[in-house]
N, C-alpha and C positions, 0 to 999 in steps of 0.2 A: 530423550530429547528429540526423537524425530517429532512428537504431537507439538513440540514447540515451532519447527519448522514448518510444518502444517498449517499451523495457528495465523504463524507470519503471510504465508503462501495465500493464507485465503482473506486477511485482514488486507493485504496489499491487491489481491484481486477484487475488493469490494470498493474499495477507494477510486480503483480503476474504473468502475461502473459506474462512479459519481461524477465522471467528467461530460458535461453537456445534458446533466443528468433532467435540470428545470431550465423548460424554456421559455416561463412566463417574468424569468431573471431579465433585469436592463444588460445590455452586454457587458458594459464595466463590472458589473457586479457580477455577472457569470465568469468574464475572464477572472478575475480575483477568488472566485471560487475554485476553479478549474486551477488555478494555477498552486492552489491548495491543497487538493485531493491530492495531485502530481506528485505534489513534494511529501505529500502522506505516504502515496504508493511507494515512492521509492525508499522512503525511511524504512517500511514495512521490508520490504527486499532484501535491503542494504542488512537489517536485522536477521532474516532471515537466514542469510549468508554469511554472514557473521557466528550466528550457529551451527552451520554446517560445520566450517573451519573449526571452530573451537570444538564440535562435541564431537566430529568423527570415529571415533573410538569409542565413546559411550551408546549403547545400543538405546 
């Protein structure tokens, strides 16, 4: 189960790194992509936390 937690942690961090990643975009486009990236990061972190809760007794 720990592998799944590590994977979701990695994915969440990757999505956070995508925020403000491309400076060639318009402000509106960047705002939309940033919102999407933050939403995806939060989703992965929530999934990681859920796995920790459900699998705390699983090695």
